[in-house]
N, CA, C, O and CB atoms as a CASP TS submission, in Angstrom:
PFRMAT TS
TARGET T0000
AUTHOR 0000-0000-0000
METHOD Language model
MODEL 1
PARENT N/A
ATOM      1  N   MET     1     161.047 172.780 171.523  1.00  0.00           N
ATOM      2  CA  MET     1     159.921 171.851 171.724  1.00  0.00           C
ATOM      3  C   MET     1     159.548 170.916 170.414  1.00  0.00           C
ATOM      4  O   MET     1     159.446 171.296 169.248  1.00  0.00           O
ATOM      5  CB  MET     1     158.665 172.731 172.134  1.00  0.00           C
ATOM      6  N   ARG     2     159.403 169.800 170.857  1.00  0.00           N
ATOM      7  CA  ARG     2     159.210 169.118 169.496  1.00  0.00           C
ATOM      8  C   ARG     2     157.744 168.792 169.479  1.00  0.00           C
ATOM      9  O   ARG     2     157.182 168.552 170.548  1.00  0.00           O
ATOM     10  CB  ARG     2     160.145 167.746 169.278  1.00  0.00           C
ATOM     11  N   ALA     3     157.072 168.765 168.325  1.00  0.00           N
ATOM     12  CA  ALA     3     155.647 168.678 167.926  1.00  0.00           C
ATOM     13  C   ALA     3     155.448 166.818 168.042  1.00  0.00           C
ATOM     14  O   ALA     3     156.188 165.924 167.631  1.00  0.00           O
ATOM     15  CB  ALA     3     155.385 169.492 166.102  1.00  0.00           C
ATOM     16  N   GLU     4     154.160 166.758 168.762  1.00  0.00           N
ATOM     17  CA  GLU     4     154.012 165.437 169.183  1.00  0.00           C
ATOM     18  C   GLU     4     153.332 164.725 167.816  1.00  0.00           C
ATOM     19  O   GLU     4     152.560 165.315 167.061  1.00  0.00           O
ATOM     20  CB  GLU     4     153.069 165.356 170.624  1.00  0.00           C
ATOM     21  N   THR     5     153.742 163.457 167.672  1.00  0.00           N
ATOM     22  CA  THR     5     153.181 162.835 166.744  1.00  0.00           C
ATOM     23  C   THR     5     152.010 161.780 167.269  1.00  0.00           C
ATOM     24  O   THR     5     152.036 161.224 168.367  1.00  0.00           O
ATOM     25  CB  THR     5     154.256 162.247 166.012  1.00  0.00           C
ATOM     26  N   THR     6     151.170 161.648 166.448  1.00  0.00           N
ATOM     27  CA  THR     6     150.117 160.894 166.825  1.00  0.00           C
ATOM     28  C   THR     6     150.223 159.498 165.866  1.00  0.00           C
ATOM     29  O   THR     6     150.696 159.473 164.729  1.00  0.00           O
ATOM     30  CB  THR     6     148.733 161.787 166.655  1.00  0.00           C
ATOM     31  N   SER     7     149.646 158.306 166.633  1.00  0.00           N
ATOM     32  CA  SER     7     149.825 157.190 165.871  1.00  0.00           C
ATOM     33  C   SER     7     148.672 157.012 164.780  1.00  0.00           C
ATOM     34  O   SER     7     148.752 156.127 163.928  1.00  0.00           O
ATOM     35  CB  SER     7     149.920 156.026 166.797  1.00  0.00           C
ATOM     36  N   GLU     8     147.546 157.940 164.852  1.00  0.00           N
ATOM     37  CA  GLU     8     146.228 158.023 164.274  1.00  0.00           C
ATOM     38  C   GLU     8     146.353 158.229 162.789  1.00  0.00           C
ATOM     39  O   GLU     8     146.922 159.308 162.623  1.00  0.00           O
ATOM     40  CB  GLU     8     145.415 159.143 164.912  1.00  0.00           C
ATOM     41  N   LYS     9     146.058 157.642 161.598  1.00  0.00           N
ATOM     42  CA  LYS     9     146.286 158.152 160.361  1.00  0.00           C
ATOM     43  C   LYS     9     144.944 159.129 159.885  1.00  0.00           C
ATOM     44  O   LYS     9     143.770 158.907 160.179  1.00  0.00           O
ATOM     45  CB  LYS     9     146.578 156.884 159.387  1.00  0.00           C
ATOM     46  N   PRO    10     145.399 160.119 159.177  1.00  0.00           N
ATOM     47  CA  PRO    10     144.334 161.147 158.816  1.00  0.00           C
ATOM     48  C   PRO    10     143.367 160.452 158.089  1.00  0.00           C
ATOM     49  O   PRO    10     143.525 159.570 157.245  1.00  0.00           O
ATOM     50  CB  PRO    10     144.833 162.355 157.994  1.00  0.00           C
ATOM     51  N   GLU    11     142.294 160.985 158.542  1.00  0.00           N
ATOM     52  CA  GLU    11     140.917 160.421 157.655  1.00  0.00           C
ATOM     53  C   GLU    11     141.016 160.592 156.264  1.00  0.00           C
ATOM     54  O   GLU    11     141.240 161.718 155.822  1.00  0.00           O
ATOM     55  CB  GLU    11     139.535 161.177 158.008  1.00  0.00           C
ATOM     56  N   VAL    12     140.867 159.539 155.444  1.00  0.00           N
ATOM     57  CA  VAL    12     140.617 159.524 154.115  1.00  0.00           C
ATOM     58  C   VAL    12     139.281 160.166 153.780  1.00  0.00           C
ATOM     59  O   VAL    12     138.192 159.820 154.237  1.00  0.00           O
ATOM     60  CB  VAL    12     140.696 158.182 153.647  1.00  0.00           C
ATOM     61  N   ARG    13     139.581 161.422 152.681  1.00  0.00           N
ATOM     62  CA  ARG    13     138.343 161.792 152.106  1.00  0.00           C
ATOM     63  C   ARG    13     137.786 160.942 151.126  1.00  0.00           C
ATOM     64  O   ARG    13     138.544 160.287 150.411  1.00  0.00           O
ATOM     65  CB  ARG    13     138.437 162.981 151.577  1.00  0.00           C
ATOM     66  N   ARG    14     136.610 160.870 151.002  1.00  0.00           N
ATOM     67  CA  ARG    14     135.973 160.170 150.074  1.00  0.00           C
ATOM     68  C   ARG    14     135.565 161.083 148.936  1.00  0.00           C
ATOM     69  O   ARG    14     135.430 162.287 149.150  1.00  0.00           O
ATOM     70  CB  ARG    14     134.874 159.480 150.667  1.00  0.00           C
ATOM     71  N   SER    15     135.359 160.553 147.717  1.00  0.00           N
ATOM     72  CA  SER    15     135.084 161.544 146.890  1.00  0.00           C
ATOM     73  C   SER    15     133.652 161.753 146.726  1.00  0.00           C
ATOM     74  O   SER    15     132.817 160.913 147.062  1.00  0.00           O
ATOM     75  CB  SER    15     135.697 161.330 145.716  1.00  0.00           C
ATOM     76  N   VAL    16     133.311 163.148 146.081  1.00  0.00           N
ATOM     77  CA  VAL    16     131.982 163.687 146.060  1.00  0.00           C
ATOM     78  C   VAL    16     131.163 162.690 145.498  1.00  0.00           C
ATOM     79  O   VAL    16     130.163 162.425 146.165  1.00  0.00           O
ATOM     80  CB  VAL    16     131.858 164.958 145.322  1.00  0.00           C
ATOM     81  N   ILE    17     131.354 161.920 144.206  1.00  0.00           N
ATOM     82  CA  ILE    17     130.400 161.079 143.634  1.00  0.00           C
ATOM     83  C   ILE    17     130.231 160.045 144.806  1.00  0.00           C
ATOM     84  O   ILE    17     129.070 159.784 145.121  1.00  0.00           O
ATOM     85  CB  ILE    17     130.868 160.453 142.183  1.00  0.00           C
ATOM     86  N   GLN    18     131.040 159.552 145.349  1.00  0.00           N
ATOM     87  CA  GLN    18     130.654 158.483 146.337  1.00  0.00           C
ATOM     88  C   GLN    18     129.773 158.970 147.421  1.00  0.00           C
ATOM     89  O   GLN    18     128.852 158.319 147.916  1.00  0.00           O
ATOM     90  CB  GLN    18     131.866 157.875 146.969  1.00  0.00           C
ATOM     91  N   SER    19     130.141 160.201 147.758  1.00  0.00           N
ATOM     92  CA  SER    19     129.185 160.702 148.898  1.00  0.00           C
ATOM     93  C   SER    19     127.828 160.837 148.429  1.00  0.00           C
ATOM     94  O   SER    19     126.841 160.497 149.082  1.00  0.00           O
ATOM     95  CB  SER    19     129.602 162.077 149.479  1.00  0.00           C
ATOM     96  N   VAL    20     127.811 161.371 147.215  1.00  0.00           N
ATOM     97  CA  VAL    20     126.301 161.481 146.716  1.00  0.00           C
ATOM     98  C   VAL    20     125.649 160.291 146.509  1.00  0.00           C
ATOM     99  O   VAL    20     124.488 160.211 146.913  1.00  0.00           O
ATOM    100  CB  VAL    20     126.155 162.181 145.456  1.00  0.00           C
ATOM    101  N   SER    21     126.197 159.271 145.917  1.00  0.00           N
ATOM    102  CA  SER    21     125.860 157.974 145.545  1.00  0.00           C
ATOM    103  C   SER    21     125.362 157.433 147.045  1.00  0.00           C
ATOM    104  O   SER    21     124.288 156.843 147.167  1.00  0.00           O
ATOM    105  CB  SER    21     127.189 157.127 144.792  1.00  0.00           C
ATOM    106  N   ASP    22     126.106 157.652 147.993  1.00  0.00           N
ATOM    107  CA  ASP    22     125.694 157.131 149.465  1.00  0.00           C
ATOM    108  C   ASP    22     124.366 157.675 149.826  1.00  0.00           C
ATOM    109  O   ASP    22     123.414 156.947 150.106  1.00  0.00           O
ATOM    110  CB  ASP    22     126.754 157.595 150.640  1.00  0.00           C
ATOM    111  N   TYR    23     124.315 159.068 149.812  1.00  0.00           N
ATOM    112  CA  TYR    23     123.290 159.792 150.305  1.00  0.00           C
ATOM    113  C   TYR    23     121.919 159.481 149.311  1.00  0.00           C
ATOM    114  O   TYR    23     120.794 159.494 149.810  1.00  0.00           O
ATOM    115  CB  TYR    23     123.779 161.358 150.359  1.00  0.00           C
ATOM    116  N   ILE    24     122.086 159.264 148.177  1.00  0.00           N
ATOM    117  CA  ILE    24     120.884 158.753 147.351  1.00  0.00           C
ATOM    118  C   ILE    24     120.390 157.406 147.756  1.00  0.00           C
ATOM    119  O   ILE    24     119.173 157.221 147.726  1.00  0.00           O
ATOM    120  CB  ILE    24     121.237 158.669 145.866  1.00  0.00           C
ATOM    121  N   LYS    25     121.271 156.339 148.171  1.00  0.00           N
ATOM    122  CA  LYS    25     121.008 155.038 148.750  1.00  0.00           C
ATOM    123  C   LYS    25     120.245 155.349 149.916  1.00  0.00           C
ATOM    124  O   LYS    25     119.132 154.833 150.021  1.00  0.00           O
ATOM    125  CB  LYS    25     122.260 154.209 149.074  1.00  0.00           C
ATOM    126  N   ASP    26     120.674 156.120 150.820  1.00  0.00           N
ATOM    127  CA  ASP    26     120.222 156.370 151.999  1.00  0.00           C
ATOM    128  C   ASP    26     118.689 157.087 151.976  1.00  0.00           C
ATOM    129  O   ASP    26     117.929 156.940 152.933  1.00  0.00           O
ATOM    130  CB  ASP    26     121.290 157.183 152.647  1.00  0.00           C
ATOM    131  N   VAL    27     118.414 157.664 151.107  1.00  0.00           N
ATOM    132  CA  VAL    27     117.226 158.458 150.874  1.00  0.00           C
ATOM    133  C   VAL    27     116.445 157.330 150.345  1.00  0.00           C
ATOM    134  O   VAL    27     115.436 157.067 151.001  1.00  0.00           O
ATOM    135  CB  VAL    27     117.370 159.779 149.885  1.00  0.00           C
ATOM    136  N   ARG    28     116.660 156.651 149.383  1.00  0.00           N
ATOM    137  CA  ARG    28     115.572 155.459 149.056  1.00  0.00           C
ATOM    138  C   ARG    28     115.230 154.617 150.301  1.00  0.00           C
ATOM    139  O   ARG    28     114.061 154.517 150.673  1.00  0.00           O
ATOM    140  CB  ARG    28     116.163 154.383 147.902  1.00  0.00           C
ATOM    141  N   VAL    29     116.181 154.051 150.905  1.00  0.00           N
ATOM    142  CA  VAL    29     116.134 153.354 152.286  1.00  0.00           C
ATOM    143  C   VAL    29     115.006 154.124 153.065  1.00  0.00           C
ATOM    144  O   VAL    29     114.013 153.559 153.523  1.00  0.00           O
ATOM    145  CB  VAL    29     117.654 153.429 153.129  1.00  0.00           C
ATOM    146  N   GLU    30     115.219 155.261 153.153  1.00  0.00           N
ATOM    147  CA  GLU    30     114.233 156.056 154.202  1.00  0.00           C
ATOM    148  C   GLU    30     112.866 156.277 153.587  1.00  0.00           C
ATOM    149  O   GLU    30     111.821 156.315 154.237  1.00  0.00           O
ATOM    150  CB  GLU    30     114.832 157.577 154.624  1.00  0.00           C
ATOM    151  N   MET    31     112.956 156.402 152.443  1.00  0.00           N
ATOM    152  CA  MET    31     111.741 156.578 151.618  1.00  0.00           C
ATOM    153  C   MET    31     110.794 155.337 151.525  1.00  0.00           C
ATOM    154  O   MET    31     109.601 155.566 151.326  1.00  0.00           O
ATOM    155  CB  MET    31     112.169 156.960 150.223  1.00  0.00           C
ATOM    156  N   THR    32     111.205 154.078 151.649  1.00  0.00           N
ATOM    157  CA  THR    32     110.573 152.776 151.859  1.00  0.00           C
ATOM    158  C   THR    32     109.933 152.967 153.146  1.00  0.00           C
ATOM    159  O   THR    32     108.824 152.439 153.240  1.00  0.00           O
ATOM    160  CB  THR    32     111.561 151.538 151.839  1.00  0.00           C
ATOM    161  N   LYS    33     110.338 153.557 154.102  1.00  0.00           N
ATOM    162  CA  LYS    33     109.673 153.577 155.462  1.00  0.00           C
ATOM    163  C   LYS    33     108.661 154.697 155.825  1.00  0.00           C
ATOM    164  O   LYS    33     108.155 154.860 156.935  1.00  0.00           O
ATOM    165  CB  LYS    33     110.726 153.643 156.461  1.00  0.00           C
ATOM    166  N   VAL    34     108.437 155.478 154.662  1.00  0.00           N
ATOM    167  CA  VAL    34     107.512 156.445 154.838  1.00  0.00           C
ATOM    168  C   VAL    34     105.917 155.786 154.454  1.00  0.00           C
ATOM    169  O   VAL    34     105.624 155.075 153.493  1.00  0.00           O
ATOM    170  CB  VAL    34     107.998 157.720 153.890  1.00  0.00           C
ATOM    171  N   SER    35     105.076 156.264 155.498  1.00  0.00           N
ATOM    172  CA  SER    35     103.652 155.813 155.249  1.00  0.00           C
ATOM    173  C   SER    35     102.658 156.831 154.624  1.00  0.00           C
ATOM    174  O   SER    35     102.149 157.738 155.283  1.00  0.00           O
ATOM    175  CB  SER    35     103.068 155.382 156.551  1.00  0.00           C
ATOM    176  N   TRP    36     102.435 156.630 153.398  1.00  0.00           N
ATOM    177  CA  TRP    36     102.138 157.671 152.602  1.00  0.00           C
ATOM    178  C   TRP    36     100.407 157.776 152.992  1.00  0.00           C
ATOM    179  O   TRP    36      99.934 156.727 153.430  1.00  0.00           O
ATOM    180  CB  TRP    36     102.620 157.335 150.909  1.00  0.00           C
ATOM    181  N   PRO    37      99.696 158.653 152.894  1.00  0.00           N
ATOM    182  CA  PRO    37      98.433 158.877 153.088  1.00  0.00           C
ATOM    183  C   PRO    37      97.294 158.241 151.748  1.00  0.00           C
ATOM    184  O   PRO    37      97.491 158.455 150.551  1.00  0.00           O
ATOM    185  CB  PRO    37      98.435 160.463 153.308  1.00  0.00           C
ATOM    186  N   THR    38      96.271 157.547 152.239  1.00  0.00           N
ATOM    187  CA  THR    38      95.586 157.208 151.075  1.00  0.00           C
ATOM    188  C   THR    38      94.880 158.512 150.322  1.00  0.00           C
ATOM    189  O   THR    38      94.886 159.622 150.853  1.00  0.00           O
ATOM    190  CB  THR    38      94.545 156.132 151.480  1.00  0.00           C
ATOM    191  N   ALA    39      94.410 158.317 149.322  1.00  0.00           N
ATOM    192  CA  ALA    39      93.688 159.409 148.599  1.00  0.00           C
ATOM    193  C   ALA    39      92.525 160.085 149.377  1.00  0.00           C
ATOM    194  O   ALA    39      92.274 161.265 149.133  1.00  0.00           O
ATOM    195  CB  ALA    39      93.127 158.847 147.313  1.00  0.00           C
ATOM    196  N   ALA    40      91.751 159.349 150.366  1.00  0.00           N
ATOM    197  CA  ALA    40      90.462 159.683 150.933  1.00  0.00           C
ATOM    198  C   ALA    40      91.204 160.600 152.094  1.00  0.00           C
ATOM    199  O   ALA    40      90.732 161.724 152.267  1.00  0.00           O
ATOM    200  CB  ALA    40      89.405 158.260 151.462  1.00  0.00           C
ATOM    201  N   GLU    41      92.337 160.196 152.901  1.00  0.00           N
ATOM    202  CA  GLU    41      92.925 160.632 154.186  1.00  0.00           C
ATOM    203  C   GLU    41      93.440 161.955 153.263  1.00  0.00           C
ATOM    204  O   GLU    41      93.042 163.006 153.763  1.00  0.00           O
ATOM    205  CB  GLU    41      94.205 159.463 155.093  1.00  0.00           C
ATOM    206  N   LEU    42      94.043 162.096 152.327  1.00  0.00           N
ATOM    207  CA  LEU    42      94.737 163.411 151.720  1.00  0.00           C
ATOM    208  C   LEU    42      93.667 164.088 151.507  1.00  0.00           C
ATOM    209  O   LEU    42      93.796 165.204 152.009  1.00  0.00           O
ATOM    210  CB  LEU    42      95.635 163.327 150.396  1.00  0.00           C
ATOM    211  N   ARG    43      92.392 163.915 150.863  1.00  0.00           N
ATOM    212  CA  ARG    43      91.192 164.845 150.596  1.00  0.00           C
ATOM    213  C   ARG    43      90.700 165.306 151.887  1.00  0.00           C
ATOM    214  O   ARG    43      90.359 166.488 151.921  1.00  0.00           O
ATOM    215  CB  ARG    43      90.004 164.143 149.803  1.00  0.00           C
ATOM    216  N   GLU    44      90.604 164.701 152.833  1.00  0.00           N
ATOM    217  CA  GLU    44      90.119 165.055 154.252  1.00  0.00           C
ATOM    218  C   GLU    44      91.145 166.093 154.833  1.00  0.00           C
ATOM    219  O   GLU    44      90.796 167.184 155.284  1.00  0.00           O
ATOM    220  CB  GLU    44      90.028 163.684 155.248  1.00  0.00           C
ATOM    221  N   SER    45      92.346 165.683 154.783  1.00  0.00           N
ATOM    222  CA  SER    45      93.130 166.780 155.411  1.00  0.00           C
ATOM    223  C   SER    45      93.481 167.974 154.806  1.00  0.00           C
ATOM    224  O   SER    45      94.017 168.918 155.387  1.00  0.00           O
ATOM    225  CB  SER    45      94.210 166.352 155.774  1.00  0.00           C
ATOM    226  N   THR    46      93.124 167.920 153.431  1.00  0.00           N
ATOM    227  CA  THR    46      93.262 168.980 152.383  1.00  0.00           C
ATOM    228  C   THR    46      92.077 170.054 152.688  1.00  0.00           C
ATOM    229  O   THR    46      92.109 171.284 152.661  1.00  0.00           O
ATOM    230  CB  THR    46      93.135 168.302 150.804  1.00  0.00           C
ATOM    231  N   MET    47      90.919 169.063 153.018  1.00  0.00           N
ATOM    232  CA  MET    47      89.728 170.000 153.477  1.00  0.00           C
ATOM    233  C   MET    47      89.853 170.860 154.737  1.00  0.00           C
ATOM    234  O   MET    47      89.686 172.077 154.803  1.00  0.00           O
ATOM    235  CB  MET    47      88.524 169.159 153.721  1.00  0.00           C
ATOM    236  N   VAL    48      90.115 170.174 155.543  1.00  0.00           N
ATOM    237  CA  VAL    48      90.379 170.598 157.037  1.00  0.00           C
ATOM    238  C   VAL    48      91.413 171.801 156.793  1.00  0.00           C
ATOM    239  O   VAL    48      91.115 172.910 157.238  1.00  0.00           O
ATOM    240  CB  VAL    48      91.076 169.250 158.088  1.00  0.00           C
ATOM    241  N   VAL    49      92.450 171.644 156.199  1.00  0.00           N
ATOM    242  CA  VAL    49      93.263 172.895 155.792  1.00  0.00           C
ATOM    243  C   VAL    49      92.544 174.014 155.347  1.00  0.00           C
ATOM    244  O   VAL    49      92.650 175.090 155.935  1.00  0.00           O
ATOM    245  CB  VAL    49      94.173 172.619 154.746  1.00  0.00           C
ATOM    246  N   ILE    50      91.797 173.863 154.331  1.00  0.00           N
ATOM    247  CA  ILE    50      91.042 174.778 153.632  1.00  0.00           C
ATOM    248  C   ILE    50      90.113 175.594 154.532  1.00  0.00           C
ATOM    249  O   ILE    50      89.964 176.806 154.374  1.00  0.00           O
ATOM    250  CB  ILE    50      90.304 174.082 152.612  1.00  0.00           C
ATOM    251  N   VAL    51      89.526 174.926 155.431  1.00  0.00           N
ATOM    252  CA  VAL    51      88.416 175.452 156.170  1.00  0.00           C
ATOM    253  C   VAL    51      89.111 176.247 157.244  1.00  0.00           C
ATOM    254  O   VAL    51      88.627 177.354 157.483  1.00  0.00           O
ATOM    255  CB  VAL    51      87.424 174.326 156.737  1.00  0.00           C
ATOM    256  N   MET    52      90.122 175.880 157.901  1.00  0.00           N
ATOM    257  CA  MET    52      90.961 176.398 158.976  1.00  0.00           C
ATOM    258  C   MET    52      91.551 177.715 158.075  1.00  0.00           C
ATOM    259  O   MET    52      91.302 178.868 158.429  1.00  0.00           O
ATOM    260  CB  MET    52      92.216 175.169 159.608  1.00  0.00           C
ATOM    261  N   VAL    53      92.195 177.472 157.119  1.00  0.00           N
ATOM    262  CA  VAL    53      92.483 178.854 156.316  1.00  0.00           C
ATOM    263  C   VAL    53      91.459 179.819 156.546  1.00  0.00           C
ATOM    264  O   VAL    53      91.673 180.828 157.218  1.00  0.00           O
ATOM    265  CB  VAL    53      92.564 178.676 154.749  1.00  0.00           C
ATOM    266  N   PHE    54      90.355 179.563 156.022  1.00  0.00           N
ATOM    267  CA  PHE    54      89.209 180.332 155.766  1.00  0.00           C
ATOM    268  C   PHE    54      88.695 181.030 157.083  1.00  0.00           C
ATOM    269  O   PHE    54      88.531 182.246 157.186  1.00  0.00           O
ATOM    270  CB  PHE    54      88.141 179.435 155.145  1.00  0.00           C
ATOM    271  N   LEU    55      88.444 180.024 158.161  1.00  0.00           N
ATOM    272  CA  LEU    55      88.266 180.532 159.452  1.00  0.00           C
ATOM    273  C   LEU    55      89.333 181.665 160.048  1.00  0.00           C
ATOM    274  O   LEU    55      89.004 182.688 160.647  1.00  0.00           O
ATOM    275  CB  LEU    55      88.265 179.344 160.297  1.00  0.00           C
ATOM    276  N   MET    56      90.370 181.338 159.812  1.00  0.00           N
ATOM    277  CA  MET    56      91.417 182.094 160.057  1.00  0.00           C
ATOM    278  C   MET    56      91.402 183.478 159.510  1.00  0.00           C
ATOM    279  O   MET    56      91.554 184.501 160.177  1.00  0.00           O
ATOM    280  CB  MET    56      92.458 181.443 159.642  1.00  0.00           C
ATOM    281  N   MET    57      91.207 183.406 158.252  1.00  0.00           N
ATOM    282  CA  MET    57      90.875 184.808 157.267  1.00  0.00           C
ATOM    283  C   MET    57      89.893 185.486 158.123  1.00  0.00           C
ATOM    284  O   MET    57      90.101 186.499 158.790  1.00  0.00           O
ATOM    285  CB  MET    57      90.129 184.508 155.575  1.00  0.00           C
ATOM    286  N   VAL    58      88.892 184.874 158.039  1.00  0.00           N
ATOM    287  CA  VAL    58      87.507 185.583 158.667  1.00  0.00           C
ATOM    288  C   VAL    58      87.967 186.218 160.049  1.00  0.00           C
ATOM    289  O   VAL    58      87.792 187.422 160.236  1.00  0.00           O
ATOM    290  CB  VAL    58      86.133 184.357 158.980  1.00  0.00           C
ATOM    291  N   PHE    59      88.521 185.463 160.960  1.00  0.00           N
ATOM    292  CA  PHE    59      88.743 186.063 162.161  1.00  0.00           C
ATOM    293  C   PHE    59      89.882 187.096 162.445  1.00  0.00           C
ATOM    294  O   PHE    59      89.919 187.810 163.447  1.00  0.00           O
ATOM    295  CB  PHE    59      88.877 185.084 162.954  1.00  0.00           C
ATOM    296  N   ILE    60      90.759 187.086 161.491  1.00  0.00           N
ATOM    297  CA  ILE    60      91.829 188.117 161.319  1.00  0.00           C
ATOM    298  C   ILE    60      91.204 189.325 160.657  1.00  0.00           C
ATOM    299  O   ILE    60      91.446 190.443 161.113  1.00  0.00           O
ATOM    300  CB  ILE    60      93.051 187.573 160.450  1.00  0.00           C
ATOM    301  N   GLY    61      90.481 189.182 159.695  1.00  0.00           N
ATOM    302  CA  GLY    61      89.720 190.255 158.995  1.00  0.00           C
ATOM    303  C   GLY    61      88.675 191.042 160.503  1.00  0.00           C
ATOM    304  O   GLY    61      88.571 192.250 160.713  1.00  0.00           O
ATOM    305  N   ILE    62      88.162 190.138 161.174  1.00  0.00           N
ATOM    306  CA  ILE    62      87.024 190.963 162.170  1.00  0.00           C
ATOM    307  C   ILE    62      87.947 191.708 162.901  1.00  0.00           C
ATOM    308  O   ILE    62      87.763 192.916 163.056  1.00  0.00           O
ATOM    309  CB  ILE    62      85.960 190.008 163.277  1.00  0.00           C
ATOM    310  N   VAL    63      89.095 191.034 163.457  1.00  0.00           N
ATOM    311  CA  VAL    63      89.861 191.710 164.380  1.00  0.00           C
ATOM    312  C   VAL    63      90.608 192.941 163.847  1.00  0.00           C
ATOM    313  O   VAL    63      90.619 193.984 164.500  1.00  0.00           O
ATOM    314  CB  VAL    63      90.766 190.787 164.938  1.00  0.00           C
ATOM    315  N   ASP    64      91.290 192.817 162.552  1.00  0.00           N
ATOM    316  CA  ASP    64      91.677 193.836 161.941  1.00  0.00           C
ATOM    317  C   ASP    64      90.463 194.934 161.664  1.00  0.00           C
ATOM    318  O   ASP    64      90.790 196.086 161.947  1.00  0.00           O
ATOM    319  CB  ASP    64      92.326 193.327 160.775  1.00  0.00           C
ATOM    320  N   ARG    65      89.481 194.809 161.294  1.00  0.00           N
ATOM    321  CA  ARG    65      88.438 195.990 161.140  1.00  0.00           C
ATOM    322  C   ARG    65      88.267 196.449 162.709  1.00  0.00           C
ATOM    323  O   ARG    65      88.236 197.654 162.956  1.00  0.00           O
ATOM    324  CB  ARG    65      86.817 195.443 160.365  1.00  0.00           C
ATOM    325  N   ALA    66      88.171 195.617 163.623  1.00  0.00           N
ATOM    326  CA  ALA    66      87.668 196.192 164.808  1.00  0.00           C
ATOM    327  C   ALA    66      88.906 197.070 165.275  1.00  0.00           C
ATOM    328  O   ALA    66      88.683 198.277 165.363  1.00  0.00           O
ATOM    329  CB  ALA    66      87.161 195.052 165.901  1.00  0.00           C
ATOM    330  N   LEU    67      90.152 196.632 165.580  1.00  0.00           N
ATOM    331  CA  LEU    67      91.373 197.549 165.686  1.00  0.00           C
ATOM    332  C   LEU    67      91.397 198.837 164.874  1.00  0.00           C
ATOM    333  O   LEU    67      91.761 199.894 165.389  1.00  0.00           O
ATOM    334  CB  LEU    67      92.567 196.795 165.281  1.00  0.00           C
ATOM    335  N   SER    68      91.066 198.761 163.791  1.00  0.00           N
ATOM    336  CA  SER    68      90.959 200.041 162.681  1.00  0.00           C
ATOM    337  C   SER    68      89.901 200.924 163.123  1.00  0.00           C
ATOM    338  O   SER    68      90.050 202.138 162.986  1.00  0.00           O
ATOM    339  CB  SER    68      90.568 199.578 161.077  1.00  0.00           C
ATOM    340  N   TYR    69      88.806 200.430 163.659  1.00  0.00           N
ATOM    341  CA  TYR    69      87.867 201.217 163.929  1.00  0.00           C
ATOM    342  C   TYR    69      88.235 201.914 165.297  1.00  0.00           C
ATOM    343  O   TYR    69      88.002 203.115 165.427  1.00  0.00           O
ATOM    344  CB  TYR    69      86.616 200.482 163.893  1.00  0.00           C
ATOM    345  N   ALA    70      88.814 201.173 166.333  1.00  0.00           N
ATOM    346  CA  ALA    70      89.173 201.385 167.740  1.00  0.00           C
ATOM    347  C   ALA    70      90.277 202.638 167.579  1.00  0.00           C
ATOM    348  O   ALA    70      90.218 203.652 168.276  1.00  0.00           O
ATOM    349  CB  ALA    70      89.829 199.889 168.499  1.00  0.00           C
ATOM    350  N   PHE    71      91.327 202.396 166.513  1.00  0.00           N
ATOM    351  CA  PHE    71      92.519 203.476 166.337  1.00  0.00           C
ATOM    352  C   PHE    71      91.668 204.690 165.778  1.00  0.00           C
ATOM    353  O   PHE    71      91.891 205.789 166.286  1.00  0.00           O
ATOM    354  CB  PHE    71      93.883 202.958 165.160  1.00  0.00           C
ATOM    355  N   GLU    72      90.757 204.599 164.826  1.00  0.00           N
ATOM    356  CA  GLU    72      90.240 205.785 164.383  1.00  0.00           C
ATOM    357  C   GLU    72      89.622 206.597 165.416  1.00  0.00           C
ATOM    358  O   GLU    72      89.941 207.779 165.541  1.00  0.00           O
ATOM    359  CB  GLU    72      89.358 205.548 163.389  1.00  0.00           C
ATOM    360  N   ALA    73      88.653 205.978 166.255  1.00  0.00           N
ATOM    361  CA  ALA    73      88.245 206.641 167.366  1.00  0.00           C
ATOM    362  C   ALA    73      89.052 207.161 168.456  1.00  0.00           C
ATOM    363  O   ALA    73      88.820 208.260 168.959  1.00  0.00           O
ATOM    364  CB  ALA    73      87.492 205.955 167.842  1.00  0.00           C
ATOM    365  N   LEU    74      89.925 206.455 168.807  1.00  0.00           N
ATOM    366  CA  LEU    74      91.145 207.000 169.615  1.00  0.00           C
ATOM    367  C   LEU    74      91.577 208.506 168.933  1.00  0.00           C
ATOM    368  O   LEU    74      91.455 209.616 169.450  1.00  0.00           O
ATOM    369  CB  LEU    74      92.530 205.807 169.510  1.00  0.00           C
ATOM    370  N   VAL    75      92.090 208.175 167.674  1.00  0.00           N
ATOM    371  CA  VAL    75      92.845 209.289 167.106  1.00  0.00           C
ATOM    372  C   VAL    75      91.549 210.664 167.129  1.00  0.00           C
ATOM    373  O   VAL    75      91.855 211.789 167.524  1.00  0.00           O
ATOM    374  CB  VAL    75      93.505 208.759 165.326  1.00  0.00           C
ATOM    375  N   ARG    76      90.300 210.363 166.702  1.00  0.00           N
ATOM    376  CA  ARG    76      89.303 211.324 166.782  1.00  0.00           C
ATOM    377  C   ARG    76      89.459 212.049 168.179  1.00  0.00           C
ATOM    378  O   ARG    76      89.669 213.253 168.327  1.00  0.00           O
ATOM    379  CB  ARG    76      87.903 210.658 166.581  1.00  0.00           C
ATOM    380  N   LEU    77      89.326 211.138 169.140  1.00  0.00           N
ATOM    381  CA  LEU    77      89.051 211.576 170.541  1.00  0.00           C
ATOM    382  C   LEU    77      90.080 212.360 171.006  1.00  0.00           C
ATOM    383  O   LEU    77      89.831 213.349 171.696  1.00  0.00           O
ATOM    384  CB  LEU    77      88.861 210.486 171.472  1.00  0.00           C
ATOM    385  N   VAL    78      91.339 212.009 170.683  1.00  0.00           N
ATOM    386  CA  VAL    78      92.580 212.704 171.059  1.00  0.00           C
ATOM    387  C   VAL    78      92.922 213.950 170.177  1.00  0.00           C
ATOM    388  O   VAL    78      93.240 215.020 170.697  1.00  0.00           O
ATOM    389  CB  VAL    78      93.731 211.712 170.988  1.00  0.00           C
ATOM    390  N   GLY    79      92.854 213.789 168.948  1.00  0.00           N
ATOM    391  CA  GLY    79      93.340 214.745 168.016  1.00  0.00           C
ATOM    392  C   GLY    79      92.033 215.696 167.653  1.00  0.00           C
ATOM    393  O   GLY    79      92.149 216.628 166.857  1.00  0.00           O
TER
END
C-alpha cells in the first residue's frame, strides 16, 4: 500500500517569543475594554461582601451549635 500524500503544507510553528508577544498585545487590547468600578462603587461592593460574610458566619455558627446540641442529645438518648 502506498501512503497518501496531501497537498497541504505542514503548519509552520511560531516561535515562543512571538506567541508571548501576541498574547501580551491581545491582553492589552482586552484590558482597554474593561469597565473599572469607581472608588465609591468599589467601597459599596466591599461593604456588601463584608456584611454578607458576617451574616453567613453568624448563620453557620447558629446552625452548627444547634446541630451539635441535637447530636449530643441523640447520643445521650441512645447511649
